[in-house]
C-alpha positions in Angstrom: 0.4 0.0 0.1 1.4 3.5 -1.2 1.7 5.0 2.4 2.7 8.6 1.0 0.7 10.8 1.8 -0.3 13.7 -0.6 -0.8 17.2 0.3 -1.0 20.5 -1.1 1.6 23.0 -0.1 5.0 25.3 0.3 7.4 22.6 1.8 10.6 22.8 -0.1 12.0 20.4 -2.2 15.6 20.2 -2.4 16.1 17.4 -4.8 13.0 17.7 -7.1 12.3 20.3 -9.9 8.7 21.3 -11.7 9.1 17.3 -12.4 11.0 14.8 -11.1 14.8 15.1 -10.2 16.9 16.2 -13.1 20.6 16.2 -13.4 23.6 15.7 -15.3 24.7 11.7 -15.8 27.3 11.0 -13.1 28.1 9.0 -10.1 25.9 10.7 -8.1 22.8 10.0 -9.8 23.7 6.6 -10.4 24.0 6.6 -6.6 21.2 8.5 -5.4 19.0 6.7 -7.8 19.5 3.7 -5.8 18.9 5.6 -2.5 14.8 7.3 -4.1 14.6 3.3 -5.4 14.6 1.9 -1.6 13.2 5.1 -0.4 10.1 4.5 -3.1 9.9 1.3 -2.0 9.8 2.1 1.6 6.2 3.2 1.4 4.9 0.8 -1.5 5.0 -2.8 -2.2 4.2 -2.8 -5.7 6.0 -0.6 -8.6 5.0 -0.7 -11.9 8.9 1.2 -13.7 9.7 2.1 -17.0 12.8 4.0 -18.9 13.4 6.0 -21.9 16.1 5.6 -24.3 19.0 7.7 -23.0 22.5 5.7 -23.3 22.5 6.2 -19.8 18.9 5.2 -18.8 18.9 1.1 -18.5 21.8 1.7 -16.1 19.7 4.1 -14.4 17.3 1.6 -13.9 18.9 -0.8 -12.8 20.2 1.2 -9.7 16.5 1.9 -9.1 16.0 -1.3 -9.3 17.7 -3.1 -6.8 17.1 -0.3 -4.3 13.7 -1.7 -4.5 14.0 -5.3 -4.7 16.4 -4.5 -1.3 14.0 -3.1 0.7 11.1 -5.6 -0.9 8.9 -4.6 -2.8 7.6 -5.6 -6.5 8.3 -4.8 -9.8 7.0 -4.8 -13.0 9.5 -3.7 -15.2 7.8 -1.8 -18.2 11.1 -1.7 -20.5 11.2 1.6 -22.5 7.8 3.0 -22.2 6.9 6.3 -22.2 6.7 8.3 -19.4 2.3 8.3 -20.2 2.3 4.8 -20.9 4.3 4.1 -17.1 1.8 6.3 -15.4 -1.7 4.3 -16.7 0.4 0.9 -16.1 0.7 1.9 -12.4 -2.9 2.3 -12.5 -2.6 -1.3 -11.0 0.6 -0.8 -8.6 1.3 0.8 -5.2 2.9 4.2 -7.5 5.4 4.5 -10.4 8.6 5.1 -11.2 10.5 6.2 -14.7 13.8 7.0 -15.6 14.0 10.0 -18.0 15.0 13.5 -18.5 12.0 14.1 -20.7 12.9 16.6 -22.9 16.7 17.7 -21.6 19.8 17.3 -23.0 21.5 13.5 -23.5 23.8 14.4 -20.8 21.4 14.1 -18.1 19.4 12.1 -16.8 16.7 11.6 -13.7 14.3 9.9 -11.8 10.2 11.1 -11.5 7.6 9.2 -8.8 4.4 8.9 -9.7 1.1 8.1 -8.3 -1.8 5.3 -9.7 -4.0 7.4 -10.7 -0.5 8.8 -12.8 -0.2 12.2 -11.5 3.3 13.3 -10.6 4.6 13.0 -6.6 3.5 16.1 -5.1 5.8 18.1 -3.0 4.8 17.4 0.1 5.1 14.0 -1.4 9.5 14.7 -2.6 9.7 15.8 0.9 8.3 12.7 2.1 10.9 10.7 0.0 14.1 13.0 0.3 13.3 12.3 4.3 13.6 8.7 4.0 16.7 8.7 1.2 19.0 8.1 4.4 16.8 5.5 6.1 17.8 1.9 6.6 14.5 0.0 4.1 16.6 -3.7 3.7 14.8 -6.0 4.3 16.2 -9.7 5.0 18.0 -12.5 2.1 14.2 -14.0 1.8 12.2 -11.0 2.1 14.1 -9.4 -1.0 11.3 -8.5 -3.3 10.6 -9.8 -7.1 11.5 -7.8 -10.8 8.5 -9.2 -13.1 7.6 -7.9 -16.7 4.8 -6.7 -17.5 2.7 -5.6 -21.6 2.8 -1.9 -21.1 3.1 -0.3 -23.8 0.1 -2.5 -25.4 -2.5 -1.8 -22.5 -2.3 1.6 -23.1 -2.3 1.7 -26.6 -5.6 -0.5 -26.4 -7.6 2.5 -23.3 -6.0 5.0 -25.8 -7.6 3.4 -29.1 -10.7 3.0 -26.8 -11.2 6.4 -26.5 -10.9 8.3 -29.6 -11.7 7.8 -33.9 -11.0 8.7 -36.7 -14.1 10.0 -38.9 -11.5 8.5 -42.2 -8.5 8.1 -43.0 -5.6 11.4 -43.0 -2.0 11.3 -43.7 0.4 11.8 -40.8 4.0 13.1 -39.8 4.9 12.2 -37.2 9.0 13.0 -35.0 9.2 11.0 -31.8 12.6 12.2 -32.0 13.8 8.6 -30.8 12.8 8.7 -28.0 10.0 6.6 -25.4 7.5 7.7 -28.6 8.7 4.7 -30.9 7.5 2.1 -28.9 3.3 3.4 -28.5 2.6 6.2 -31.0 3.7 5.0 -34.5 2.0 1.4 -34.0 -0.7 3.3 -32.6 -2.0 5.6 -35.1 -1.5 3.2 -37.3 -3.7 0.8 -36.2 -6.2 3.9 -35.5 -6.1 4.5 -39.6 -3.0 7.4 -40.1 -1.0 6.7 -43.0 2.4 8.0 -41.4 5.7 10.1 -42.4 7.5 8.3 -39.3 10.2 10.9 -38.3 13.2 9.7 -36.2 10.7 7.2 -34.7 13.7 4.6 -33.7 15.0 3.6 -30.4 18.4 4.4 -31.2 19.8 6.2 -28.2 20.9 9.4 -29.1 18.5 11.6 -29.9 18.5 13.1 -33.8 17.4 16.5 -33.1 17.4 18.7 -29.2 14.3 16.2 -28.3 12.5 19.7 -26.2 9.5 20.1 -29.3 10.1 23.6 -29.6 9.8 25.0 -33.3 12.9 25.9 -33.7 14.8 23.2 -33.1 12.0 21.2 -35.8 12.9 23.3 -38.6 12.4 20.9 -41.3 8.7 20.0 -40.3 5.8 22.4 -42.1 7.4 21.3 -45.6 7.4 17.9 -44.9 4.0 18.0 -43.7 3.0 20.8 -47.3 5.5 18.3 -49.5 2.9 14.8 -48.3 -0.4 16.4 -48.2 -1.0 16.0 -44.6 -4.0 16.9 -42.4 -1.2 17.6 -39.4 2.0 16.8 -37.9 3.1 15.8 -34.2 5.7 15.9 -32.3 7.1 14.6 -29.0 9.8 15.1 -26.3 12.2 12.2 -25.9 9.9 10.5 -22.9 5.7 11.5 -24.7 4.8 12.9 -22.7 4.5 16.4 -24.3 3.2 16.6 -27.9 3.6 19.6 -29.6 2.2 19.6 -33.8 2.2 22.0 -37.0 -1.5 22.4 -38.4 -1.9 20.8 -42.6 0.0 24.7 -44.1 2.9 23.4 -42.0 2.3 25.9 -39.6 3.8 25.5 -36.2 0.7 25.4 -33.4 2.3 27.0 -30.4 1.1 25.2 -27.2 -1.3 28.4 -26.0 -3.5 27.8 -29.8 -3.6 23.3 -29.1 -4.8 23.6 -25.7 -7.4 26.5 -26.9 -8.4 23.7 -30.1 -8.5 20.6 -26.8 -10.6 23.2 -25.2 -12.4 23.2 -27.8 -12.6 20.3 -29.8 -13.5 18.1 -26.3 -16.1 21.3 -25.2 -14.7 21.9 -21.6 -16.1 24.4 -19.5 -13.7 24.1 -16.9 -10.0 24.1 -17.5 -5.9 24.1 -15.6 -3.8 25.9 -16.9 -0.7 27.3 -15.7 -0.2 31.1 -15.1 2.6 31.4 -17.9 -0.2 30.5 -20.0 -2.2 33.6 -22.4 -4.7 35.2 -20.8 -6.8 34.2 -23.8 -8.1 31.0 -22.8 -10.4 32.7 -20.5 -12.4 33.5 -23.3 -13.4 29.7 -24.3 -13.7 28.8 -20.9 -13.6 29.0 -16.9 -10.0 28.7 -15.8 -8.2 27.8 -12.8 -3.7 28.5 -12.9 -1.8 26.4 -10.9 2.2 27.6 -10.8 4.3 25.6 -13.4 4.7 21.8 -13.6 2.9 18.7 -14.9 2.4 18.2 -11.0 -0.1 21.4 -10.1 -1.9 21.0 -12.6 -2.5 17.0 -11.6 -3.0 17.4 -8.1 -5.7 20.6 -9.1 -7.7 18.2 -11.4 -8.3 16.6 -8.7 -11.2 18.3 -7.6 -12.0 20.4 -9.9 -11.6 20.7 -14.0 -12.1 18.3 -17.4 -8.6 19.5 -19.1 -5.8 20.4 -18.1 -2.3 21.5 -19.9 0.1 23.5 -20.2 2.2 25.6 -22.4 5.1 23.5 -23.5 2.8 20.9 -24.5 2.2 19.0 -21.5 -1.9 17.2 -22.4 -3.8 15.9 -19.3 -6.9 14.4 -20.1 -8.2 13.1 -16.3 -10.6 10.5 -17.0 -7.8 8.5 -17.9 -5.7 9.3 -16.6 -3.3 12.7 -14.6 -0.4 11.8 -15.8 0.7 15.1 -19.3 0.0 11.9 -22.0 1.8 13.3 -25.3 0.6 10.2 -27.1 -3.0 10.1 -26.4 -2.4 13.5 -27.6 -1.4 12.6 -30.5 -4.0 11.0 -31.2 -6.6 13.2 -30.2 -5.1 15.4 -32.5 -5.3 13.5 -35.4 -9.1 13.0 -35.1 -10.0 16.4 -35.1 -7.5 17.0 -38.1 -10.3 13.8 -39.5 -13.4 15.7 -38.5 -11.9 19.5 -39.5 -9.5 22.0 -40.4 -6.7 22.6 -38.2 -6.2 25.8 -39.8 -9.0 27.1 -40.3 -9.6 26.0 -36.2 -7.0 27.7 -35.1 -7.6 31.2 -37.5 -10.3 30.9 -36.2 -9.3 31.3 -32.2 -8.6 34.6 -29.7 -5.3 35.3 -29.7 -3.0 38.5 -28.5 0.9 38.5 -28.6 2.5 36.3 -26.2 6.5 36.6 -25.7 8.8 33.9 -23.8 12.6 34.4 -23.1 15.0 32.4 -21.7 17.7 33.3 -19.7 20.8 31.1 -18.5 21.9 31.3 -14.9 24.5 29.2 -12.6 21.8 30.4 -9.5 18.8 30.5 -10.7 16.8 30.0 -6.6 19.6 33.2 -6.1 18.1 35.8 -8.3 15.5 34.9 -8.1 14.6 35.1 -4.1 16.5 38.9 -5.0 13.2 39.3 -6.6 11.8 38.6 -3.8 9.9 35.1 -4.8 8.5 33.1 -2.0 9.2 29.5 -4.1 11.7 30.3 -7.2 9.8 28.3 -9.2 6.7 29.4 -9.4 8.3 33.1 -9.7 7.0 36.8 -9.7 3.8 38.1 -11.7 2.7 41.3 -12.2 -0.4 41.8 -14.2 -2.2 45.5 -14.7 -5.2 44.7 -17.8 -3.4 44.4 -20.1 -1.4 42.3 -20.0 0.9 40.3 -17.9 4.8 39.3 -17.2 6.0 36.5 -15.1 9.7 35.7 -13.6 10.9 32.4 -12.5 13.6 29.9 -12.1 13.1 26.9 -14.1 12.4 23.5 -12.4 15.2 21.5 -15.3 17.3 23.8 -16.4 20.0 26.3 -15.1 17.5 29.1 -16.2 15.7 31.8 -15.5 12.4 32.3 -17.9 10.1 34.9 -18.8 6.8 35.4 -20.3 4.6 37.9 -21.1 1.9 38.5 -22.9 0.0 42.2 -24.7 -3.7 42.8 -26.1 -1.3 44.8 -28.6 2.5 43.6 -29.7 3.5 47.2 -27.7 2.2 46.2 -24.8 3.9 43.0 -24.8 7.5 43.8 -25.6 6.3 46.6 -22.7 5.9 43.9 -20.4 9.1 41.9 -21.6 10.7 44.4 -21.7 10.5 45.7 -18.2 10.5 42.1 -16.4 13.5 41.9 -18.7 14.8 45.5 -16.1 14.3 43.7 -12.9 16.0 40.3 -13.2 18.1 42.8 -14.1 17.7 44.8 -11.2 18.1 41.2 -9.1 21.6 40.0 -10.2 23.1 43.3 -10.4 21.7 43.4 -6.3 23.7 40.1 -6.1 26.8 41.3 -7.6 
């Protein structure tokens, strides 16, 4: 039985970022993985486990498994699988564990812990686990745990096919980035009736492109969509918890408009999104906002909301799972493309000017503290009637992220410059 408790509250976690533990790979991370496995197994007797395609993931998996088995847990191994696949399998266990650094660069890896409903461990659960890291959890030789393989990929795929149905076959482009989505999404979409042009859909161990599905990392997709006459393109990050997309004209769909597209198509009335999402979503639904991070969105969805999402490409379908599911989102986008012109739907949506900027900073938490932020990853938000800005520390990288939006381009630029100036003042104060 899972003994980790879940409550809202601002308890500081030193190891966890906004989406699990992520570090550059090295001996310290291998040692930490063993201790995390042991501490997790102290609170959960049955654990679903999977890994992404990074060259270091198998080693980290072995280290985590060793800790779990030493503490007496039964571990259900999903092998290489997307994070949402492991989350779905966790529904039949006490907890889940995914070895991944998601969209981070290849030198990074990490560990993400999951609840049976698919949500990430909350801040309080993370703090409880950190307290348990140095405890003695080992069992005797006659109480060691077991490692059992399971077919999580087929179960996840069938669950999605039960909910998604294309009105007619379409052509689509799929780029898995050589990540874990390669073992799930191509077969799923093909079975759903999609004629695929697959890119980077093999488990290569290395990424053919940067893992994060940003427009700047995907300059080739638009032309392929137009040349193949595709109805859309879908793109994953390293563990396929994210999905970004292109319309049939080969235009990249930013996360704010993709959020609105899903909300309108699903006819959702109550939407949970993050503080960095466009204010345009408030014109089509009631909105609750959370700090950036899928764990916060998931936690809010437990008590309120029909759909949740982040502009970064995390889409949560609470009737399916509280884990961001890029595989489900890919199938749903293809369903939408089979019923209407995505480009025309996007052109009808309200839109304001939204600007985003990232600033590499050696110690972002210290800088955000100098700005007066109570929690660096939650940041500082300023707003008036015509716009807003948010300055926050990244939860996954040594960066500070700035987001600004205005009802006019001029107002957005004004907000961006005000945020940048505030950040500069804070950095100077620390010199």
